[in-house]
C-alpha positions in Angstrom: -88.1 1.6 19.9 -88.3 -1.3 17.7 -86.1 -3.9 18.4 -83.7 -4.9 14.9 -82.5 -8.2 14.0 -78.9 -8.7 13.7 -79.1 -8.4 10.3 -80.9 -5.0 10.1 -78.9 -3.8 12.6 -75.7 -4.4 10.9 -77.2 -2.9 7.9 -78.2 0.5 9.8 -74.7 0.8 11.3 -73.2 0.9 7.9 -75.6 3.5 6.5 -73.2 6.9 6.0 -73.5 9.5 8.2 -76.2 13.1 6.8 -74.0 15.2 5.1 -74.3 17.7 8.0 -72.2 15.9 10.2 -69.3 14.8 7.9 -66.0 17.1 8.7 -62.8 17.0 6.7 -59.2 17.1 8.0 -56.1 17.4 5.9 -53.7 14.7 6.2 -50.5 16.0 3.8 -50.0 19.3 2.7 -47.9 20.5 -0.5 -44.5 22.0 -0.3 -45.6 25.3 -0.8 -48.5 24.9 1.5 -51.5 25.8 -0.6 -52.9 22.2 -1.5 -53.3 19.6 0.8 -54.9 16.4 0.8 -58.2 15.8 3.0 -59.9 12.7 4.3 -63.7 13.0 5.7 -64.5 11.9 9.4 -67.3 12.6 11.7 -67.3 13.7 15.4 -67.1 10.6 17.9 -70.8 12.3 19.3 -72.5 11.7 15.8 -71.1 8.0 16.5 -72.8 7.8 19.9 -75.8 9.5 18.7 -76.3 6.4 15.8 -75.8 4.0 18.3 -78.4 5.5 21.2 -81.0 5.9 18.3 -80.7 2.2 17.0 -80.2 0.3 20.3 -80.7 2.7 22.9 -78.5 4.0 25.6 -78.9 0.9 27.8 -78.0 -1.2 24.4 -74.3 -0.5 24.1 -70.8 0.1 26.4 -67.5 1.4 25.8 -64.2 1.6 28.0 -61.1 3.1 27.7 -57.7 1.7 28.8 -54.8 4.5 28.7 -51.2 4.1 28.7 -48.7 6.4 29.0 -44.9 6.4 27.5 -42.5 8.9 28.3 -39.3 10.3 27.0 -39.2 9.8 23.7 -37.6 12.3 21.2 -39.7 13.5 18.1 -39.1 16.6 15.7 -41.2 19.1 15.7 -41.5 22.4 13.9 -37.7 21.5 12.8 -36.8 21.0 16.0 -36.1 18.1 18.1 -38.0 17.4 21.8 -38.5 15.2 24.5 -42.1 14.3 24.6 -44.3 11.3 25.3 -47.2 9.4 23.9 -50.7 8.4 24.8 -51.7 5.4 23.9 -55.7 4.0 24.6 -57.4 1.3 23.5 -61.4 1.2 23.7 -63.7 -1.5 23.9 -67.2 -0.9 22.7 -69.9 -3.5 23.4 -73.7 -3.8 21.2 -75.8 -6.0 23.0 -76.4 -8.8 20.5 -73.7 -8.3 18.8 -70.7 -8.6 21.0 -67.3 -6.5 21.7 -64.8 -5.1 19.4 -61.8 -2.8 20.3 -59.5 -0.3 18.7 -56.5 1.5 19.4 -55.7 5.3 19.2 -52.3 7.1 19.6 -51.7 10.9 19.9 -48.0 12.5 21.1 -48.5 14.0 24.4 -47.6 17.6 23.4 -50.1 18.0 21.3 -53.7 19.6 22.1 -56.2 17.7 23.4 -53.8 15.0 23.1 -56.1 12.7 25.3 -59.6 13.4 23.4 -57.5 12.7 20.0 -56.8 9.3 21.2 -59.4 8.1 22.6 -61.7 9.3 20.0 -59.5 7.7 17.2 -60.2 4.2 19.3 -63.8 4.2 20.0 -64.0 5.0 16.2 -61.9 2.3 15.3 -63.7 -0.1 17.7 -67.4 1.1 16.1 -66.0 0.5 12.5 -65.4 -3.2 13.3 -69.2 -3.3 13.6 -69.7 -1.7 10.2 -70.2 2.4 11.6 -68.4 4.7 10.1 -66.3 1.8 8.1 -67.1 3.7 4.4 -64.7 6.4 5.6 -62.0 4.3 5.0 -63.1 3.3 1.2 -62.3 7.1 0.2 -59.9 8.1 -1.9 -57.9 11.4 -0.6 -58.6 14.4 -3.0 -56.4 17.3 -3.2 -58.0 20.9 -2.5 -56.9 24.6 -2.4 -55.8 25.0 1.7 -56.0 28.1 3.8 -53.1 29.8 5.6 -54.4 27.9 8.8 -54.0 24.4 6.5 -57.9 24.4 6.3 -60.0 23.4 3.5 -60.9 26.8 1.7 -63.7 24.5 0.3 -65.3 21.1 1.5 -65.3 18.6 -1.4 -68.5 17.0 -3.0 -69.0 13.8 -1.6 -69.4 11.0 -3.3 -73.1 9.6 -3.8 -72.4 6.2 -2.0 -71.3 8.3 0.8 -74.8 10.0 1.0 -77.6 8.4 2.7 -80.5 7.9 0.9 -83.0 10.1 3.0 -80.4 13.1 1.8 -80.4 11.8 -1.6 -84.4 12.3 -1.9 -84.0 15.6 -0.1 -85.2 14.2 3.2 -83.1 15.9 5.5 -83.8 15.7 9.5 -85.5 18.6 11.4 -82.1 18.9 14.0 -79.4 17.1 15.1 -76.9 17.2 17.9 -74.3 19.9 18.1 -71.1 18.9 16.5 -67.9 20.7 16.3 -64.5 20.0 14.7 -62.9 21.1 17.9 -63.6 18.6 21.0 -63.4 20.0 24.3 -60.0 20.3 26.4 -59.7 17.1 28.5 -57.7 17.0 31.7 -54.3 16.9 31.8 -52.0 14.8 33.7 -50.3 12.2 31.8 -47.4 9.6 33.2 -46.3 6.6 32.7 -48.9 3.8 33.9 -52.2 2.5 33.0 -55.8 4.2 33.5 -59.3 2.2 33.2 -62.4 3.8 32.9 -66.1 2.5 31.7 -69.6 4.1 31.6 -73.0 3.6 30.0 -73.9 6.0 27.6 -76.8 7.4 28.5 -77.9 11.3 28.4 -77.3 13.4 25.6 -79.3 12.6 22.8 -81.5 15.4 21.7 -84.6 14.6 19.7 -83.0 16.3 16.4 -80.8 12.9 16.5 -83.7 10.9 17.9 -85.7 11.9 14.6 -82.5 11.4 12.2 -81.8 7.9 13.7 -85.5 7.1 13.1 -85.2 8.3 9.4 -81.6 6.5 9.3 -83.3 3.4 10.1 -85.6 3.8 7.0 -83.3 4.9 5.1 -85.3 7.7 3.6 -87.9 5.3 2.1 -91.1 7.2 3.8 -92.9 3.7 3.3 -95.5 2.8 6.0 -95.5 -1.1 7.2 -97.5 -3.6 5.1 -101.2 -3.3 5.3 -102.6 -6.4 5.0 -101.5 -9.7 4.2 -100.7 -10.1 0.3 -98.6 -6.8 1.2 -97.0 -8.8 3.7 -96.2 -11.9 1.6 -94.5 -9.7 -0.9 -92.5 -8.1 1.2 -91.4 -11.3 2.9 -90.8 -12.5 -0.7 -88.8 -9.2 -1.5 -86.7 -9.4 1.6 -85.7 -13.1 1.4 -84.9 -12.5 -2.8 -83.0 -9.8 -1.4 -80.8 -11.7 0.8 -80.3 -14.3 -1.8 -78.9 -11.7 -4.2 -76.6 -10.0 -1.1 -75.0 -13.3 -0.7 -74.3 -14.0 -4.6 -73.2 -10.2 -4.9 -70.8 -10.4 -1.8 -69.3 -14.3 -2.8 -68.1 -12.5 -5.9 -65.7 -9.9 -4.1 -62.9 -12.6 -4.0 -63.1 -13.4 -7.7 -63.0 -10.0 -8.7 -61.0 -8.8 -6.3 -61.8 -5.8 -3.5 -61.0 -2.6 -6.0 -63.1 -3.8 -8.5 -66.3 -4.9 -6.5 -65.9 -1.6 -4.9 -65.9 0.2 -7.6 -69.1 -2.0 -9.2 -70.9 -1.6 -5.9 -70.8 2.6 -6.2 -70.9 3.0 -9.9 -74.4 1.0 -9.6 -75.0 0.6 -6.1 -74.3 3.7 -5.0 -73.0 1.8 -2.0 -70.4 0.1 0.0 -72.0 -3.0 0.8 -74.8 -5.0 -0.8 -77.2 -5.1 2.1 -77.5 -0.9 1.8 -78.7 -1.5 -1.7 -82.6 -1.1 -1.1 -84.0 -1.6 -4.6 -83.8 -5.3 -5.8 -83.2 -4.0 -9.6 -80.4 -2.2 -8.4 -79.2 -5.7 -7.0 -79.5 -8.0 -10.1 -77.7 -4.6 -12.3 -75.0 -5.1 -9.7 -74.5 -9.2 -10.1 -75.0 -9.1 -13.8 -72.0 -6.8 -13.9 -70.0 -8.6 -11.5 -70.4 -11.8 -13.3 -69.7 -10.3 -16.5 -66.4 -8.5 -14.7 -65.9 -12.6 -13.9 -66.4 -13.8 -17.5 -63.9 -11.0 -18.4 -61.2 -11.9 -16.1 -61.0 -15.8 -16.9 -61.0 -14.6 -20.9 -58.0 -12.1 -19.8 -56.5 -15.3 -18.2 -56.8 -17.6 -21.1 -55.1 -15.2 -23.4 -52.4 -14.0 -20.8 -50.2 -17.1 -21.5 -50.0 -16.4 -25.3 -48.9 -12.9 -24.9 -45.5 -12.1 -24.5 -44.8 -10.3 -21.3 -43.3 -7.2 -23.2 -46.6 -6.7 -25.2 -48.5 -6.9 -22.1 -46.6 -4.4 -20.6 -46.6 -1.9 -24.0 -50.6 -2.3 -24.2 -50.8 -1.4 -20.4 -48.8 1.5 -21.1 -51.0 2.5 -24.3 -54.3 2.1 -22.3 -52.6 4.0 -19.3 -54.2 1.2 -17.1 -52.4 0.0 -14.1 -51.1 -3.3 -13.5 -53.5 -6.2 -14.3 -53.7 -7.0 -10.7 -55.1 -3.7 -9.8 -57.5 -3.2 -12.3 -60.2 -1.3 -10.7 -63.3 -0.5 -13.1 -65.1 -2.2 -15.8 -64.0 0.0 -18.7 -60.3 -0.2 -18.2 -61.2 -4.1 -17.7 -63.2 -4.4 -21.1 -60.3 -2.4 -23.2 -57.5 -4.6 -21.8 -59.1 -7.9 -22.5 -59.9 -6.7 -25.7 -56.5 -5.6 -26.3 -55.1 -9.0 -25.4 -57.3 -10.6 -27.3 -56.3 -8.7 -30.3 -52.8 -9.1 -30.0 -53.7 -13.0 -29.9 -55.7 -12.8 -32.9 -53.2 -10.3 -34.5 -55.8 -7.3 -35.0 -54.1 -5.2 -32.3 -51.4 -2.8 -32.8 -49.1 -3.9 -30.1 -49.2 -7.3 -31.8 -46.7 -6.2 -34.5 
């Protein structure tokens, strides 16, 4: 197994999961119970498979600390019941990257409460390293649901949530079995603390190892350099790409997180610059972000010259959000042009 450096490892941890490992959970339902809001997630075994493939089972560990709380009153199915709560803290350590922790909780009277709380804690700890972090950037859509509150049809994943090898049709030949229903754990919760720790060894199938290897190359299918000239060219591209990544990331604070994410998804089909492999795509992203920076500066210049009432009228006419929440370039362009039109007397709102 090739040992990845820190930058490479962090980049591979952030690569989205294969499409067939993405599951859907209903989080909110409409009053008539026919529509629900769904969010994507992956089974904990997909996380362990990725870690095993990237750093080997010996390259990472996790530990759990569990605390239970009793005699808590909650409302369930329109009736008050006395139950408890399970609180879990998971610590994940990856050799060379350090340790991060995450927390999970579940009502003790729910099915598989311990498993659910442990899974939540584990995945939250992994997200601190970038693994599965992209799930938190997804805007949950509303879909039709059946009488068991399950989506009748899974939503289509946006391009930025699909790994490059899937976009190119290079799907893995197999994968570890992933179930949306975890096995029932042992029960028996009472007030107190329990700590467990283990190395993560078996259970990594050949199919998931192949998927991890393809994930590491991100579906490019390119072999390594075969002569000195190609090697030098590859190194130069890598350095150039790293510089572009730094310049792109530096503009996130300037343009704001929402607009930054929109540009990344629209022009890079990714949520982080180092996940964009093509240099020309990186340059396009940088150009758009710099354009957004100039647009925001133009907006600041004219804002002092436009009465607040006219600003509100313009936003209402354009059906735009508040200025601080503009999340896409077309809206920014319209707002800037509208404000400048008011100042120059060429926009209807100036009347």
